[in-house]
DSSP file (Angstrom, degrees, kcal/mol; ACC not computed):
  #  RESIDUE AA STRUCTURE BP1 BP2  ACC     N-H-->O    O-->H-N    N-H-->O    O-->H-N    TCO  KAPPA ALPHA  PHI   PSI    X-CA   Y-CA   Z-CA
    1    1 A M     >        0   0    0      0, 0.0     4,-1.8     0, 0.0     5,-0.2   0.000 360.0 360.0 360.0 -41.2  243.0  -24.0  160.7
    2    2 A R  H  >  +     0   0    0      1,-0.2     4,-2.2     2,-0.2     5,-0.2   0.866 360.0  54.9 -65.4 -35.3  244.3  -23.1  164.2
    3    3 A G  H  > S+     0   0    0      2,-0.2     4,-2.1     1,-0.2    -1,-0.2   0.864 105.9  51.7 -65.2 -36.9  247.2  -21.3  162.6
    4    4 A I  H  > S+     0   0    0      2,-0.2     4,-2.4     1,-0.2    -1,-0.2   0.911 110.1  48.7 -66.6 -42.9  244.9  -19.1  160.5
    5    5 A K  H  X S+     0   0    0     -4,-1.8     4,-2.4     1,-0.2    -2,-0.2   0.914 112.0  49.0 -63.2 -42.7  242.9  -18.1  163.5
    6    6 A L  H  X S+     0   0    0     -4,-2.2     4,-2.2     1,-0.2    -1,-0.2   0.899 110.8  50.9 -63.2 -40.6  246.0  -17.2  165.5
    7    7 A Y  H  X S+     0   0    0     -4,-2.1     4,-2.0     2,-0.2    -2,-0.2   0.910 110.9  48.1 -63.0 -44.2  247.3  -15.2  162.5
    8    8 A I  H  X S+     0   0    0     -4,-2.4     4,-2.0     2,-0.2    -2,-0.2   0.909 112.1  49.0 -64.9 -43.3  244.0  -13.2  162.3
    9    9 A V  H  X S+     0   0    0     -4,-2.4     4,-2.2     1,-0.2    -1,-0.2   0.903 110.0  52.2 -62.4 -41.2  244.0  -12.5  166.1
   10   10 A L  H  X S+     0   0    0     -4,-2.2     4,-2.3     1,-0.2    -1,-0.2   0.886 107.5  52.0 -62.7 -40.1  247.6  -11.4  165.9
   11   11 A I  H  X S+     0   0    0     -4,-2.0     4,-2.6     1,-0.2    -1,-0.2   0.920 110.3  48.2 -62.3 -44.7  246.8   -8.9  163.0
   12   12 A F  H  X S+     0   0    0     -4,-2.0     4,-2.1     2,-0.2    -2,-0.2   0.883 111.3  50.2 -64.9 -38.3  243.9   -7.4  165.1
   13   13 A I  H  X S+     0   0    0     -4,-2.2     4,-1.4     2,-0.2    -2,-0.2   0.929 114.1  44.1 -65.9 -44.6  246.1   -7.0  168.1
   14   14 A L  H  X S+     0   0    0     -4,-2.3     4,-0.9     1,-0.2    -2,-0.2   0.894 113.4  50.5 -68.0 -39.5  248.9   -5.3  166.2
   15   15 A A  H >X S+     0   0    0     -4,-2.6     4,-1.0     1,-0.2     3,-0.5   0.884 109.2  52.4 -65.7 -37.7  246.5   -3.1  164.3
   16   16 A G  H 3< S+     0   0    0     -4,-2.1    -1,-0.2     1,-0.2    -2,-0.2   0.808 103.2  57.5 -67.7 -29.7  244.8   -2.0  167.5
   17   17 A S  H 3< S+     0   0    0     -4,-1.4    -1,-0.2     1,-0.2    -2,-0.2   0.761 108.9  45.9 -74.1 -22.5  248.2   -1.1  169.0
   18   18 A F  H << S+     0   0    0     -4,-0.9    -1,-0.2    -3,-0.5    -2,-0.2   0.648  94.4  94.1 -91.2 -16.7  248.8    1.4  166.2
   19   19 A A     <  -     0   0    0     -4,-1.0     2,-0.4    -3,-0.1    -3,-0.0  -0.500  64.7-146.8 -78.1 143.9  245.3    3.0  166.2
   20   20 A Q        -     0   0    0     -2,-0.2     2,-0.3     2,-0.0    -2,-0.1  -0.898  15.4-122.1-109.9 140.7  244.8    6.1  168.2
   21   21 A A        -     0   0    0     -2,-0.4     2,-0.5     2,-0.0     0, 0.0  -0.640  21.7-154.8 -80.1 135.8  241.5    6.9  170.0
   22   22 A Q        -     0   0    0     -2,-0.3     2,-0.7     2,-0.0    -1,-0.0  -0.960   6.7-145.4-112.4 120.5  239.9   10.1  168.9
   23   23 A N        +     0   0    0     -2,-0.5     2,-0.4     2,-0.0    -2,-0.0  -0.776  26.3 171.1 -87.8 117.8  237.5   11.8  171.5
   24   24 A L        -     0   0    0     -2,-0.7     2,-0.5    25,-0.2    25,-0.2  -0.994  10.1-172.4-130.3 123.7  234.7   13.5  169.6
   25   25 A T  E     -A   48   0A   0     23,-2.6    23,-2.8    -2,-0.4     2,-0.4  -0.973   1.0-171.9-121.6 129.0  231.7   14.9  171.5
   26   26 A I  E     +A   47   0A   0     -2,-0.5     2,-0.4    21,-0.2    21,-0.2  -0.982   6.4 179.8-121.9 127.6  228.6   16.2  169.7
   27   27 A K  E     -A   46   0A   0     19,-3.1    19,-3.1    -2,-0.4     2,-0.4  -0.981  10.2-168.6-128.6 139.6  225.8   18.1  171.6
   28   28 A A  E     +A   45   0A   0     -2,-0.4     2,-0.3    17,-0.2    17,-0.2  -0.997  15.9 175.1-126.7 128.4  222.6   19.6  170.3
   29   29 A N  E     -A   44   0A   0     15,-2.6    15,-2.9    -2,-0.4     2,-0.3  -0.944  21.2-156.8-131.6 150.5  220.5   21.9  172.5
   30   30 A I  E     -A   43   0A   0     -2,-0.3    13,-0.2    13,-0.2    -2,-0.0  -0.920  27.1-126.2-117.8 155.6  217.4   24.0  172.3
   31   31 A D  S    S+     0   0    0     11,-1.6     2,-0.3    -2,-0.3    12,-0.1   0.408  85.5  37.8 -85.5   3.8  216.9   26.9  174.7
   32   32 A T        -     0   0    0     10,-0.2    -2,-0.1     1,-0.1     3,-0.1  -0.962  56.0-149.7-146.6 162.3  213.4   25.8  176.0
   33   33 A N  S    S+     0   0    0     -2,-0.3     2,-0.4     1,-0.2    -1,-0.1   0.331  87.7  61.5-114.5   4.9  211.4   22.7  176.8
   34   34 A H        +     0   0    0      2,-0.0     2,-0.4     0, 0.0    -1,-0.2  -0.966  64.6 176.4-133.7 117.1  208.0   24.2  175.8
   35   35 A I        -     0   0    0     -2,-0.4     2,-0.3    -3,-0.1     6,-0.0  -0.970  16.7-154.7-126.6 132.7  207.5   25.2  172.2
   36   36 A L    >   -     0   0    0     -2,-0.4     3,-2.0     4,-0.1     2,-0.1  -0.757  44.5 -85.4 -96.9 152.9  204.3   26.5  170.5
   37   37 A I  T 3  S+     0   0    0     -2,-0.3    -1,-0.1     1,-0.3    58,-0.0  -0.356 115.3  14.1 -59.7 128.2  203.9   26.1  166.8
   38   38 A G  T 3  S+     0   0    0     57,-0.6    -1,-0.3     1,-0.3    -3,-0.0   0.241  90.9 133.9  91.2 -12.6  205.6   28.9  164.9
   39   39 A D    <   -     0   0    0     -3,-2.0    -1,-0.3     1,-0.1     2,-0.2  -0.474  60.6-116.1 -69.5 138.1  207.6   30.2  167.9
   40   40 A P        -     0   0    0      0, 0.0     2,-0.4     0, 0.0    55,-0.2  -0.564  35.2-169.8 -73.3 140.1  211.3   30.9  167.2
   41   41 A V  E     - B   0  94A   0     53,-2.9    53,-2.9    -2,-0.2     2,-0.5  -0.990  22.9-123.5-133.1 138.0  213.7   28.7  169.2
   42   42 A N  E     - B   0  93A   0     -2,-0.4   -11,-1.6    51,-0.2     2,-0.5  -0.728  28.1-169.4 -82.8 124.9  217.4   28.9  169.6
   43   43 A F  E     -AB  30  92A   0     49,-3.3    49,-3.1    -2,-0.5     2,-0.4  -0.972   1.3-165.8-118.0 124.8  219.1   25.7  168.5
   44   44 A T  E     -AB  29  91A   0    -15,-2.9   -15,-2.6    -2,-0.5     2,-0.5  -0.946   8.0-164.8-118.4 131.1  222.8   25.2  169.3
   45   45 A L  E     -AB  28  90A   0     45,-2.9    45,-2.6    -2,-0.4     2,-0.4  -0.970  14.1-175.9-113.5 122.1  225.1   22.5  167.8
   46   46 A Q  E     -AB  27  89A   0    -19,-3.1   -19,-3.1    -2,-0.5     2,-0.4  -0.976   7.7-174.6-126.8 129.5  228.4   22.0  169.7
   47   47 A I  E     -AB  26  88A   0     41,-2.8    41,-3.3    -2,-0.4     2,-0.5  -0.988   6.9-164.8-125.2 125.1  231.3   19.7  168.7
   48   48 A T  E     +AB  25  87A   0    -23,-2.8   -23,-2.6    -2,-0.4    39,-0.2  -0.951  26.1 161.5-107.6 126.0  234.4   19.1  170.8
   49   49 A K  E     - B   0  86A   0     37,-2.9    37,-2.9    -2,-0.5   -25,-0.2  -0.899  44.5 -83.9-140.5 161.4  237.2   17.5  168.9
   50   50 A P  E >   - B   0  85A   0      0, 0.0     3,-1.4     0, 0.0    35,-0.3  -0.373  48.3-111.2 -63.6 152.0  241.0   16.9  169.0
   51   51 A A  T 3  S+     0   0    0     33,-2.2    34,-0.1     1,-0.3    33,-0.1   0.834 114.8  43.1 -59.2 -37.4  243.0   19.9  167.7
   52   52 A G  T 3  S+     0   0    0     32,-0.2     2,-0.4     2,-0.1    -1,-0.3   0.451  89.2 106.8 -89.6   0.4  244.3   18.2  164.5
   53   53 A F    <   -     0   0    0     -3,-1.4     2,-0.4     1,-0.0    -4,-0.1  -0.676  64.0-139.5 -86.1 127.1  240.9   16.5  163.6
   54   54 A Q        -     0   0    0     -2,-0.4     2,-0.4     2,-0.0    -2,-0.1  -0.710  21.2-177.3 -90.7 135.1  239.1   18.0  160.6
   55   55 A I        -     0   0    0     -2,-0.4     2,-0.6    -6,-0.0    -6,-0.0  -0.992  17.4-151.8-130.6 137.3  235.3   18.5  160.7
   56   56 A A        -     0   0    0     -2,-0.4     3,-0.1     3,-0.0    -2,-0.0  -0.945  20.1-142.2-107.9 113.6  233.0   19.8  158.0
   57   57 A F        -     0   0    0     -2,-0.6     2,-0.2     1,-0.1    19,-0.0  -0.458  27.4-103.6 -71.8 144.7  229.9   21.4  159.6
   58   58 A P        -     0   0    0      0, 0.0     2,-1.0     0, 0.0    -1,-0.1  -0.468  26.4-131.2 -69.1 139.3  226.7   20.9  157.7
   59   59 A E        -     0   0    0     -2,-0.2     2,-0.6    -3,-0.1    -3,-0.0  -0.810  26.1-172.5 -91.9 102.2  225.5   23.8  155.6
   60   60 A L        -     0   0    0     -2,-1.0     4,-0.1     1,-0.2     0, 0.0  -0.870   3.8-177.6 -97.6 119.3  221.8   24.2  156.6
   61   61 A R        -     0   0    0     -2,-0.6    -1,-0.2     2,-0.3     3,-0.1   0.911  60.0 -34.8 -84.8 -92.9  220.2   26.8  154.3
   62   62 A D  S    S+     0   0    0      1,-0.2     8,-2.5     7,-0.1     2,-0.3   0.605 120.6  32.0-115.9 -16.1  216.6   27.7  155.0
   63   63 A T  E     -E   69   0B   0      6,-0.3    -2,-0.3     1,-0.1    -1,-0.2  -0.999  41.3-169.9-142.9 146.9  214.9   24.5  156.1
   64   64 A I  E    S-     0   0B   0      4,-2.6     2,-0.3     1,-0.5     5,-0.1   0.824  89.3 -10.4 -93.9 -49.4  215.9   21.4  158.0
   65   65 A T  E >  S-E   68   0B   0      3,-0.9     3,-0.9     0, 0.0    -1,-0.5  -0.787  88.2 -87.9-132.3-179.5  212.7   19.5  157.1
   66   66 A E  T 3  S+     0   0    0     -2,-0.3     3,-0.1     1,-0.2     0, 0.0   0.727 129.3  41.3 -66.1 -18.4  209.5   20.8  155.5
   67   67 A K  T 3  S+     0   0    0      1,-0.1     2,-0.5     2,-0.0    -1,-0.2   0.419 104.8  69.0-109.1   0.3  208.1   21.7  158.9
   68   68 A I  E <   -E   65   0B   0     -3,-0.9    -4,-2.6    26,-0.0    -3,-0.9  -0.960  65.7-168.9-123.0 113.9  211.3   23.2  160.5
   69   69 A E  E     -E   63   0B   0     -2,-0.5    26,-2.5    -6,-0.2     2,-0.7  -0.826  19.2-133.9-105.2 138.0  212.4   26.5  159.0
   70   70 A I  E     +C   94   0A   0     -8,-2.5    24,-0.2    -2,-0.4     3,-0.1  -0.821  24.6 176.2 -90.2 118.1  215.8   28.2  159.7
   71   71 A I  E     +     0   0A   0     22,-3.1     2,-0.3    -2,-0.7    23,-0.2   0.867  65.7   4.8 -88.0 -42.2  215.2   31.8  160.4
   72   72 A E  E     -C   93   0A   0     21,-1.5    21,-2.7     2,-0.0     2,-0.4  -0.996  57.7-159.4-147.4 146.6  218.8   32.9  161.3
   73   73 A T  E     -C   92   0A   0     -2,-0.3    19,-0.2    19,-0.2     2,-0.2  -0.996  11.5-149.4-129.5 128.2  222.2   31.3  161.4
   74   74 A D        -     0   0    0     17,-2.8     3,-0.1    -2,-0.4     2,-0.1  -0.510  32.6 -95.7 -86.3 162.7  225.2   32.6  163.4
   75   75 A S        -     0   0    0     -2,-0.2    16,-0.4     1,-0.1     2,-0.3  -0.336  51.1 -85.3 -72.8 162.6  228.8   32.2  162.2
   76   76 A L        -     0   0    0     14,-0.1     2,-0.4    -2,-0.1    14,-0.2  -0.549  43.0-151.5 -73.0 125.4  230.8   29.3  163.5
   77   77 A D  E     -D   89   0A   0     12,-3.1    12,-2.7    -2,-0.3     2,-0.5  -0.828   3.4-155.2 -99.1 137.9  232.5   30.0  166.8
   78   78 A T  E     -D   88   0A   0     -2,-0.4     2,-0.4    10,-0.2    10,-0.2  -0.963  13.2-178.6-115.6 123.3  235.8   28.3  167.7
   79   79 A L  E     -D   87   0A   0      8,-3.5     8,-3.8    -2,-0.5     2,-0.8  -0.954  22.7-139.3-120.5 138.8  236.7   27.9  171.4
   80   80 A S  E     +D   86   0A   0     -2,-0.4     6,-0.2     6,-0.2     3,-0.1  -0.872  20.8 177.6 -97.7 111.4  239.9   26.3  172.7
   81   81 A T  E     -     0   0A   0      4,-0.8     2,-0.3    -2,-0.8    -1,-0.2   0.799  68.0 -16.8 -84.9 -29.8  238.9   24.2  175.7
   82   82 A S  E >  S-D   85   0A   0      3,-1.4     3,-0.5     1,-0.0    -1,-0.2  -0.901  84.6 -77.6-156.9-176.1  242.4   22.8  176.4
   83   83 A G  T 3  S+     0   0    0     -2,-0.3     3,-0.0     1,-0.2    -2,-0.0   0.787 128.3  28.2 -63.7 -28.2  245.7   22.5  174.6
   84   84 A N  T 3  S+     0   0    0    -33,-0.1   -33,-2.2   -34,-0.1     2,-0.4   0.323 112.1  69.9-119.2   7.8  244.7   19.6  172.5
   85   85 A E  E <   -BD  50  82A   0     -3,-0.5    -3,-1.4   -35,-0.3    -4,-0.8  -0.971  54.0-166.9-129.2 145.3  240.9   20.1  172.2
   86   86 A I  E     -BD  49  80A   0    -37,-2.9   -37,-2.9    -2,-0.4     2,-0.5  -0.983   9.9-149.3-127.9 138.9  238.8   22.6  170.3
   87   87 A T  E     -BD  48  79A   0     -8,-3.8    -8,-3.5    -2,-0.4     2,-0.4  -0.942   8.4-161.5-110.7 128.1  235.1   23.2  170.6
   88   88 A L  E     -BD  47  78A   0    -41,-3.3   -41,-2.8    -2,-0.5     2,-0.4  -0.913   8.0-169.1-107.2 132.6  233.1   24.4  167.6
   89   89 A V  E     -BD  46  77A   0    -12,-2.7   -12,-3.1    -2,-0.4     2,-0.4  -0.987   8.4-179.4-128.0 129.4  229.7   26.1  168.2
   90   90 A K  E     -B   45   0A   0    -45,-2.6   -45,-2.9    -2,-0.4     2,-0.4  -0.997  11.6-159.2-127.6 128.8  227.1   26.9  165.6
   91   91 A K  E     -B   44   0A   0     -2,-0.4   -17,-2.8   -16,-0.4     2,-0.3  -0.885   9.4-178.0-114.6 141.0  223.8   28.6  166.6
   92   92 A Y  E     -BC  43  73A   0    -49,-3.1   -49,-3.3    -2,-0.4     2,-0.5  -0.951  22.3-143.4-130.6 149.7  220.6   28.6  164.6
   93   93 A V  E     +BC  42  72A   0    -21,-2.7   -22,-3.1    -2,-0.3   -21,-1.5  -0.982  33.4 179.8-109.8 118.8  217.2   30.2  165.2
   94   94 A V  E      BC  41  70A   0    -53,-2.9   -53,-2.9    -2,-0.5   -24,-0.2  -0.807 360.0 360.0-120.1 159.7  214.5   27.8  164.0
   95   95 A S              0   0    0    -26,-2.5   -57,-0.6    -2,-0.3   -25,-0.1   0.269 360.0 360.0-140.3 360.0  210.7   27.9  163.8
């Protein structure tokens, strides 16, 4: 029994040494802290990822929920923050 536990621990240690950490940061912002019903609000979704990491942005059409409507969508902006990181920014106008 002790040999099996040692074997399992050894597998986890070796597997951890081959794994690479991926830094992924996701931020969501709105441009105001006071909203009246029906007012348009700018909503920004920002993802910072490693350069080789693939991300599929969600395709939000005309509504997020039945009470949040998407009025306008900007195209996806790609910014290079450093040599090995890329920031993707998508802006929406919601009401």
